[in-house]
A tleap script that builds the chain and sets N, CA, C and O, in Angstrom:
source leaprc.protein.ff14SB
mol = sequence {
  NMET ARG ARG PRO LEU ARG THR ARG ILE ARG
  ARG THR SER GLY PRO SER LEU GLU LEU VAL
  GLY ASN TRP THR ALA LEU ASN PRO SER ASP
  ARG VAL VAL ILE TYR ARG GLY ASP THR ALA
  THR ALA SER GLY SER VAL ASP LEU ARG SER
  PRO ALA GLY SER VAL PHE TRP ILE LEU GLN
  ALA GLY GLY GLN GLY ARG VAL MET ILE HIE
  LYS ALA ASP GLY VAL ALA VAL TYR ARG ARG
  THR GLY HIE SER ALA PRO PRO GLY ILE LEU
  SER SER LEU CARG
}
set mol.1.N position { 112.900 169.750 -27.765 }
set mol.1.CA position { 113.913 169.601 -26.746 }
set mol.1.C position { 114.721 170.888 -26.651 }
set mol.1.O position { 115.210 171.383 -27.667 }
set mol.2.N position { 114.865 171.426 -25.480 }
set mol.2.CA position { 115.602 172.672 -25.284 }
set mol.2.C position { 117.068 172.385 -25.042 }
set mol.2.O position { 117.427 171.417 -24.373 }
set mol.3.N position { 117.909 173.242 -25.598 }
set mol.3.CA position { 119.346 173.139 -25.355 }
set mol.3.C position { 119.677 173.803 -24.032 }
set mol.3.O position { 119.012 174.761 -23.638 }
set mol.4.N position { 120.693 173.308 -23.341 }
set mol.4.CA position { 121.109 174.004 -22.118 }
set mol.4.C position { 121.665 175.375 -22.468 }
set mol.4.O position { 122.149 175.590 -23.580 }
set mol.5.N position { 121.597 176.298 -21.523 }
set mol.5.CA position { 122.071 177.652 -21.785 }
set mol.5.C position { 123.562 177.707 -22.076 }
set mol.5.O position { 123.995 178.524 -22.888 }
set mol.6.N position { 124.343 176.872 -21.444 }
set mol.6.CA position { 125.783 176.895 -21.685 }
set mol.6.C position { 126.274 175.466 -21.814 }
set mol.6.O position { 126.129 174.662 -20.893 }
set mol.7.N position { 126.847 175.161 -22.945 }
set mol.7.CA position { 127.484 173.863 -23.135 }
set mol.7.C position { 128.866 174.110 -23.707 }
set mol.7.O position { 129.160 175.193 -24.213 }
set mol.8.N position { 129.689 173.120 -23.625 }
set mol.8.CA position { 131.035 173.235 -24.155 }
set mol.8.C position { 131.278 172.042 -25.059 }
set mol.8.O position { 131.042 170.900 -24.665 }
set mol.9.N position { 131.748 172.301 -26.268 }
set mol.9.CA position { 132.050 171.252 -27.229 }
set mol.9.C position { 133.561 171.142 -27.308 }
set mol.9.O position { 134.247 172.133 -27.559 }
set mol.10.N position { 134.077 169.952 -27.097 }
set mol.10.CA position { 135.526 169.723 -27.205 }
set mol.10.C position { 135.807 168.924 -28.453 }
set mol.10.O position { 135.102 167.961 -28.752 }
set mol.11.N position { 136.826 169.313 -29.179 }
set mol.11.CA position { 137.279 168.576 -30.341 }
set mol.11.C position { 138.686 168.084 -30.026 }
set mol.11.O position { 139.368 168.645 -29.169 }
set mol.12.N position { 139.118 167.033 -30.721 }
set mol.12.CA position { 140.456 166.522 -30.466 }
set mol.12.C position { 141.518 167.504 -30.940 }
set mol.12.O position { 142.620 167.537 -30.392 }
set mol.13.N position { 141.201 168.296 -31.945 }
set mol.13.CA position { 142.103 169.370 -32.355 }
set mol.13.C position { 141.261 170.614 -32.574 }
set mol.13.O position { 140.094 170.522 -32.957 }
set mol.14.N position { 141.840 171.755 -32.335 }
set mol.14.CA position { 141.096 172.990 -32.480 }
set mol.14.C position { 140.527 173.453 -31.150 }
set mol.14.O position { 140.695 172.784 -30.130 }
set mol.15.N position { 139.853 174.601 -31.159 }
set mol.15.CA position { 139.365 175.182 -29.916 }
set mol.15.C position { 138.060 174.551 -29.447 }
set mol.15.O position { 137.406 173.812 -30.183 }
set mol.16.N position { 137.707 174.853 -28.232 }
set mol.16.CA position { 136.406 174.485 -27.704 }
set mol.16.C position { 135.406 175.549 -28.113 }
set mol.16.O position { 135.774 176.700 -28.349 }
set mol.17.N position { 134.152 175.166 -28.196 }
set mol.17.CA position { 133.076 176.105 -28.477 }
set mol.17.C position { 132.113 176.089 -27.310 }
set mol.17.O position { 131.718 175.026 -26.831 }
set mol.18.N position { 131.737 177.271 -26.856 }
set mol.18.CA position { 130.833 177.411 -25.724 }
set mol.18.C position { 129.557 178.093 -26.201 }
set mol.18.O position { 129.614 179.199 -26.740 }
set mol.19.N position { 128.404 177.449 -26.012 }
set mol.19.CA position { 127.124 178.033 -26.394 }
set mol.19.C position { 126.864 179.270 -25.555 }
set mol.19.O position { 126.985 179.240 -24.331 }
set mol.20.N position { 126.506 180.361 -26.223 }
set mol.20.CA position { 126.193 181.608 -25.534 }
set mol.20.C position { 124.679 181.819 -25.630 }
set mol.20.O position { 124.173 182.260 -26.661 }
set mol.21.N position { 123.975 181.505 -24.564 }
set mol.21.CA position { 122.525 181.660 -24.551 }
set mol.21.C position { 122.093 183.089 -24.257 }
set mol.21.O position { 121.070 183.551 -24.761 }
set mol.22.N position { 122.871 183.783 -23.445 }
set mol.22.CA position { 122.586 185.168 -23.086 }
set mol.22.C position { 123.551 186.059 -23.859 }
set mol.22.O position { 124.725 186.161 -23.504 }
set mol.23.N position { 123.065 186.696 -24.904 }
set mol.23.CA position { 123.940 187.463 -25.786 }
set mol.23.C position { 124.509 188.715 -25.131 }
set mol.23.O position { 125.421 189.324 -25.691 }
set mol.24.N position { 124.011 189.121 -23.972 }
set mol.24.CA position { 124.634 190.254 -23.283 }
set mol.24.C position { 126.019 189.875 -22.769 }
set mol.24.O position { 126.793 190.744 -22.369 }
set mol.25.N position { 126.336 188.576 -22.779 }
set mol.25.CA position { 127.658 188.103 -22.359 }
set mol.25.C position { 128.690 188.231 -23.476 }
set mol.25.O position { 129.879 188.016 -23.241 }
set mol.26.N position { 128.253 188.580 -24.690 }
set mol.26.CA position { 129.192 188.751 -25.806 }
set mol.26.C position { 129.901 190.092 -25.681 }
set mol.26.O position { 129.297 191.103 -25.323 }
set mol.27.N position { 131.186 190.076 -25.982 }
set mol.27.CA position { 131.998 191.291 -25.916 }
set mol.27.C position { 132.679 191.531 -27.255 }
set mol.27.O position { 132.941 190.585 -27.998 }
set mol.28.N position { 132.967 192.791 -27.566 }
set mol.28.CA position { 133.703 193.071 -28.799 }
set mol.28.C position { 134.977 192.241 -28.864 }
set mol.28.O position { 135.681 192.079 -27.867 }
set mol.29.N position { 135.254 191.731 -30.022 }
set mol.29.CA position { 136.409 190.896 -30.378 }
set mol.29.C position { 136.257 189.436 -29.956 }
set mol.29.O position { 137.148 188.637 -30.243 }
set mol.30.N position { 135.155 189.050 -29.278 }
set mol.30.CA position { 134.916 187.627 -29.028 }
set mol.30.C position { 134.818 186.920 -30.374 }
set mol.30.O position { 134.149 187.406 -31.285 }
set mol.31.N position { 135.476 185.788 -30.498 }
set mol.31.CA position { 135.404 184.994 -31.726 }
set mol.31.C position { 134.215 184.051 -31.611 }
set mol.31.O position { 134.117 183.280 -30.657 }
set mol.32.N position { 133.308 184.114 -32.593 }
set mol.32.CA position { 132.072 183.342 -32.532 }
set mol.32.C position { 131.845 182.553 -33.813 }
set mol.32.O position { 132.382 182.870 -34.874 }
set mol.33.N position { 131.028 181.512 -33.676 }
set mol.33.CA position { 130.549 180.725 -34.809 }
set mol.33.C position { 129.034 180.697 -34.692 }
set mol.33.O position { 128.499 180.405 -33.622 }
set mol.34.N position { 128.340 180.997 -35.780 }
set mol.34.CA position { 126.885 181.042 -35.812 }
set mol.34.C position { 126.371 179.771 -36.477 }
set mol.34.O position { 126.797 179.415 -37.575 }
set mol.35.N position { 125.457 179.098 -35.801 }
set mol.35.CA position { 124.855 177.874 -36.334 }
set mol.35.C position { 123.371 178.078 -36.578 }
set mol.35.O position { 122.675 178.682 -35.762 }
set mol.36.N position { 122.899 177.577 -37.691 }
set mol.36.CA position { 121.473 177.460 -37.976 }
set mol.36.C position { 121.225 175.965 -38.069 }
set mol.36.O position { 121.636 175.328 -39.039 }
set mol.37.N position { 120.561 175.403 -37.076 }
set mol.37.CA position { 120.436 173.953 -36.995 }
set mol.37.C position { 121.805 173.354 -36.717 }
set mol.37.O position { 122.492 173.771 -35.785 }
set mol.38.N position { 122.199 172.383 -37.519 }
set mol.38.CA position { 123.504 171.739 -37.351 }
set mol.38.C position { 124.561 172.294 -38.297 }
set mol.38.O position { 125.650 171.730 -38.407 }
set mol.39.N position { 124.252 173.386 -38.975 }
set mol.39.CA position { 125.160 173.934 -39.981 }
set mol.39.C position { 125.756 175.263 -39.531 }
set mol.39.O position { 125.033 176.187 -39.159 }
set mol.40.N position { 127.090 175.349 -39.571 }
set mol.40.CA position { 127.761 176.616 -39.294 }
set mol.40.C position { 127.549 177.523 -40.497 }
set mol.40.O position { 127.929 177.179 -41.617 }
set mol.41.N position { 126.940 178.688 -40.261 }
set mol.41.CA position { 126.627 179.595 -41.365 }
set mol.41.C position { 127.535 180.813 -41.430 }
set mol.41.O position { 127.634 181.454 -42.476 }
set mol.42.N position { 128.201 181.143 -40.325 }
set mol.42.CA position { 129.100 182.302 -40.312 }
set mol.42.C position { 130.052 182.176 -39.138 }
set mol.42.O position { 129.765 181.488 -38.158 }
set mol.43.N position { 131.178 182.843 -39.249 }
set mol.43.CA position { 132.109 182.949 -38.127 }
set mol.43.C position { 132.857 184.257 -38.246 }
set mol.43.O position { 132.956 184.838 -39.326 }
set mol.44.N position { 133.377 184.709 -37.133 }
set mol.44.CA position { 134.125 185.956 -37.126 }
set mol.44.C position { 134.248 186.472 -35.711 }
set mol.44.O position { 134.176 185.706 -34.749 }
set mol.45.N position { 134.436 187.785 -35.587 }
set mol.45.CA position { 134.577 188.381 -34.260 }
set mol.45.C position { 133.461 189.397 -34.039 }
set mol.45.O position { 133.040 190.094 -34.962 }
set mol.46.N position { 132.997 189.465 -32.799 }
set mol.46.CA position { 131.933 190.401 -32.449 }
set mol.46.C position { 132.458 191.819 -32.635 }
set mol.46.O position { 133.536 192.167 -32.152 }
set mol.47.N position { 131.678 192.625 -33.341 }
set mol.47.CA position { 132.031 194.021 -33.570 }
set mol.47.C position { 131.308 194.912 -32.569 }
set mol.47.O position { 131.919 195.769 -31.930 }
set mol.48.N position { 129.992 194.701 -32.437 }
set mol.48.CA position { 129.166 195.552 -31.592 }
set mol.48.C position { 127.949 194.763 -31.148 }
set mol.48.O position { 127.448 193.925 -31.898 }
set mol.49.N position { 127.458 195.019 -29.927 }
set mol.49.CA position { 126.271 194.359 -29.395 }
set mol.49.C position { 125.330 195.408 -28.848 }
set mol.49.O position { 125.773 196.384 -28.242 }
set mol.50.N position { 124.028 195.220 -29.053 }
set mol.50.CA position { 123.049 196.142 -28.469 }
set mol.50.C position { 123.032 195.953 -26.953 }
set mol.50.O position { 123.328 194.861 -26.470 }
set mol.51.N position { 122.693 196.993 -26.199 }
set mol.51.CA position { 122.666 196.875 -24.738 }
set mol.51.C position { 121.736 195.762 -24.246 }
set mol.51.O position { 122.043 195.100 -23.255 }
set mol.52.N position { 120.616 195.550 -24.918 }
set mol.52.CA position { 119.666 194.513 -24.502 }
set mol.52.C position { 120.117 193.119 -24.911 }
set mol.52.O position { 119.586 192.127 -24.411 }
set mol.53.N position { 121.087 193.029 -25.811 }
set mol.53.CA position { 121.600 191.740 -26.246 }
set mol.53.C position { 120.720 191.010 -27.241 }
set mol.53.O position { 120.908 189.813 -27.454 }
set mol.54.N position { 119.769 191.688 -27.853 }
set mol.54.CA position { 118.896 191.023 -28.825 }
set mol.54.C position { 119.493 191.025 -30.226 }
set mol.54.O position { 119.026 190.306 -31.109 }
set mol.55.N position { 120.517 191.828 -30.423 }
set mol.55.CA position { 121.159 191.926 -31.732 }
set mol.55.C position { 122.643 192.222 -31.537 }
set mol.55.O position { 123.036 192.923 -30.604 }
set mol.56.N position { 123.467 191.668 -32.449 }
set mol.56.CA position { 124.885 192.017 -32.457 }
set mol.56.C position { 125.404 191.901 -33.882 }
set mol.56.O position { 124.761 191.293 -34.737 }
set mol.57.N position { 126.548 192.477 -34.128 }
set mol.57.CA position { 127.173 192.456 -35.437 }
set mol.57.C position { 128.495 191.716 -35.342 }
set mol.57.O position { 129.210 191.840 -34.347 }
set mol.58.N position { 128.822 190.950 -36.370 }
set mol.58.CA position { 130.139 190.320 -36.417 }
set mol.58.C position { 130.860 190.753 -37.681 }
set mol.58.O position { 130.251 190.980 -38.726 }
set mol.59.N position { 132.158 190.858 -37.554 }
set mol.59.CA position { 133.033 191.026 -38.709 }
set mol.59.C position { 133.404 189.623 -39.121 }
set mol.59.O position { 134.153 188.942 -38.421 }
set mol.60.N position { 132.879 189.182 -40.263 }
set mol.60.CA position { 133.070 187.802 -40.680 }
set mol.60.C position { 134.518 187.525 -41.060 }
set mol.60.O position { 135.220 188.384 -41.594 }
set mol.61.N position { 134.933 186.326 -40.775 }
set mol.61.CA position { 136.277 185.878 -41.111 }
set mol.61.C position { 136.451 185.836 -42.624 }
set mol.61.O position { 135.481 185.691 -43.368 }
set mol.62.N position { 137.673 185.962 -43.060 }
set mol.62.CA position { 137.983 185.850 -44.488 }
set mol.62.C position { 137.526 187.027 -45.327 }
set mol.62.O position { 137.364 186.899 -46.540 }
set mol.63.N position { 137.315 188.182 -44.687 }
set mol.63.CA position { 136.932 189.369 -45.445 }
set mol.63.C position { 135.523 189.316 -46.018 }
set mol.63.O position { 135.246 189.950 -47.037 }
set mol.64.N position { 134.634 188.573 -45.380 }
set mol.64.CA position { 133.267 188.413 -45.883 }
set mol.64.C position { 132.336 189.550 -45.472 }
set mol.64.O position { 131.140 189.500 -45.758 }
set mol.65.N position { 132.867 190.567 -44.810 }
set mol.65.CA position { 132.056 191.726 -44.442 }
set mol.65.C position { 131.422 191.610 -43.065 }
set mol.65.O position { 131.676 190.673 -42.308 }
set mol.66.N position { 130.595 192.588 -42.775 }
set mol.66.CA position { 129.932 192.688 -41.478 }
set mol.66.C position { 128.502 192.188 -41.632 }
set mol.66.O position { 127.854 192.443 -42.647 }
set mol.67.N position { 128.012 191.476 -40.620 }
set mol.67.CA position { 126.651 190.947 -40.673 }
set mol.67.C position { 125.981 191.131 -39.320 }
set mol.67.O position { 126.614 191.004 -38.272 }
set mol.68.N position { 124.661 191.439 -39.363 }
set mol.68.CA position { 123.884 191.601 -38.149 }
set mol.68.C position { 123.191 190.280 -37.823 }
set mol.68.O position { 122.625 189.630 -38.701 }
set mol.69.N position { 123.244 189.895 -36.551 }
set mol.69.CA position { 122.591 188.682 -36.067 }
set mol.69.C position { 121.528 189.117 -35.066 }
set mol.69.O position { 121.812 189.878 -34.141 }
set mol.70.N position { 120.300 188.632 -35.255 }
set mol.70.CA position { 119.184 188.999 -34.382 }
set mol.70.C position { 118.610 187.749 -33.729 }
set mol.70.O position { 118.601 186.678 -34.336 }
set mol.71.N position { 118.134 187.878 -32.500 }
set mol.71.CA position { 117.550 186.729 -31.791 }
set mol.71.C position { 116.470 186.048 -32.619 }
set mol.71.O position { 116.353 184.823 -32.586 }
set mol.72.N position { 115.680 186.818 -33.358 }
set mol.72.CA position { 114.590 186.266 -34.168 }
set mol.72.C position { 115.101 185.424 -35.338 }
set mol.72.O position { 114.316 184.731 -35.985 }
set mol.73.N position { 116.415 185.474 -35.620 }
set mol.73.CA position { 116.985 184.670 -36.711 }
set mol.73.C position { 116.972 183.181 -36.385 }
set mol.73.O position { 117.129 182.351 -37.281 }
set mol.74.N position { 116.786 182.836 -35.122 }
set mol.74.CA position { 116.731 181.433 -34.722 }
set mol.74.C position { 118.055 180.700 -34.844 }
set mol.74.O position { 118.094 179.534 -35.237 }
set mol.75.N position { 119.143 181.388 -34.506 }
set mol.75.CA position { 120.470 180.788 -34.602 }
set mol.75.C position { 121.025 180.506 -33.215 }
set mol.75.O position { 120.553 181.055 -32.220 }
set mol.76.N position { 122.024 179.649 -33.164 }
set mol.76.CA position { 122.777 179.396 -31.937 }
set mol.76.C position { 124.144 180.039 -32.098 }
set mol.76.O position { 124.775 179.924 -33.149 }
set mol.77.N position { 124.593 180.710 -31.063 }
set mol.77.CA position { 125.879 181.409 -31.097 }
set mol.77.C position { 126.847 180.696 -30.160 }
set mol.77.O position { 126.565 180.502 -28.978 }
set mol.78.N position { 127.988 180.312 -30.714 }
set mol.78.CA position { 129.042 179.658 -29.939 }
set mol.78.C position { 130.273 180.546 -29.924 }
set mol.78.O position { 130.696 181.058 -30.960 }
set mol.79.N position { 130.837 180.722 -28.752 }
set mol.79.CA position { 132.076 181.495 -28.602 }
set mol.79.C position { 133.246 180.520 -28.622 }
set mol.79.O position { 133.214 179.485 -27.957 }
set mol.80.N position { 134.280 180.860 -29.390 }
set mol.80.CA position { 135.493 180.048 -29.417 }
set mol.80.C position { 136.289 180.328 -28.163 }
set mol.80.O position { 136.495 181.482 -27.788 }
set mol.81.N position { 136.737 179.259 -27.513 }
set mol.81.CA position { 137.488 179.426 -26.274 }
set mol.81.C position { 138.941 179.026 -26.419 }
set mol.81.O position { 139.718 179.207 -25.481 }
set mol.82.N position { 139.340 178.482 -27.574 }
set mol.82.CA position { 140.727 178.080 -27.800 }
set mol.82.C position { 141.437 179.067 -28.699 }
set mol.82.O position { 140.892 180.116 -29.043 }
set mol.83.N position { 142.654 178.726 -29.077 }
set mol.83.CA position { 143.461 179.644 -29.870 }
set mol.83.C position { 143.727 179.172 -31.287 }
set mol.83.O position { 144.068 179.987 -32.144 }
set mol.84.N position { 143.584 177.889 -31.560 }
set mol.84.CA position { 143.889 177.417 -32.905 }
set mol.84.C position { 142.621 177.284 -33.731 }
set mol.84.O position { 141.521 177.244 -33.181 }
set mol.85.N position { 142.767 177.217 -35.030 }
set mol.85.CA position { 141.613 177.126 -35.927 }
set mol.85.C position { 140.983 175.742 -35.839 }
set mol.85.O position { 141.703 174.746 -35.767 }
set mol.86.N position { 139.647 175.658 -35.842 }
set mol.86.CA position { 138.984 174.367 -35.770 }
set mol.86.C position { 139.043 173.608 -37.076 }
set mol.86.O position { 139.182 174.218 -38.136 }
set mol.87.N position { 138.941 172.301 -37.025 }
set mol.87.CA position { 138.988 171.496 -38.243 }
set mol.87.C position { 137.648 171.461 -38.951 }
set mol.87.O position { 136.647 171.955 -38.433 }
set mol.88.N position { 137.637 170.876 -40.133 }
set mol.88.CA position { 136.396 170.603 -40.851 }
set mol.88.C position { 135.672 171.840 -41.323 }
set mol.88.O position { 136.288 172.782 -41.822 }
set mol.89.N position { 134.357 171.835 -41.164 }
set mol.89.CA position { 133.512 172.890 -41.685 }
set mol.89.C position { 133.854 174.255 -41.111 }
set mol.89.O position { 133.766 175.257 -41.821 }
set mol.90.N position { 134.242 174.317 -39.840 }
set mol.90.CA position { 134.539 175.605 -39.246 }
set mol.90.C position { 135.762 176.245 -39.874 }
set mol.90.O position { 135.807 177.467 -40.014 }
set mol.91.N position { 136.756 175.452 -40.256 }
set mol.91.CA position { 137.940 176.040 -40.872 }
set mol.91.C position { 137.617 176.623 -42.242 }
set mol.91.O position { 138.312 177.527 -42.707 }
set mol.92.N position { 136.578 176.120 -42.891 }
set mol.92.CA position { 136.191 176.664 -44.193 }
set mol.92.C position { 135.560 178.036 -44.048 }
set mol.92.O position { 135.432 178.757 -45.037 }
set mol.93.N position { 135.157 178.420 -42.826 }
set mol.93.CA position { 134.543 179.720 -42.592 }
set mol.93.C position { 135.523 180.768 -42.101 }
set mol.93.O position { 135.129 181.899 -41.815 }
set mol.94.N position { 136.802 180.406 -41.999 }
set mol.94.CA position { 137.800 181.372 -41.526 }
set mol.94.C position { 137.934 182.533 -42.461 }
set mol.94.O position { 138.731 183.438 -42.212 }
savepdb mol mol.pdb
quit
């Protein structure tokens, strides 16, 4: 089953998350959460994106360093659209 290119997840508290299917839409300082399956594996802000959008780097939250994300990694990238920290598992990745 294919996921739609853009979806929006609303939580009762915390920000909304918007699936980013086209990584060329990512901009420096966008706050993102990376999912592998149903598990959030990283979060932070976009540092740099390749012109083709096949790879980008994030500065991970909580001083966890910089990490490269590649399309071949098989992850889903969600952009945070709100201003407050999300609850649950996402807050543990701050």
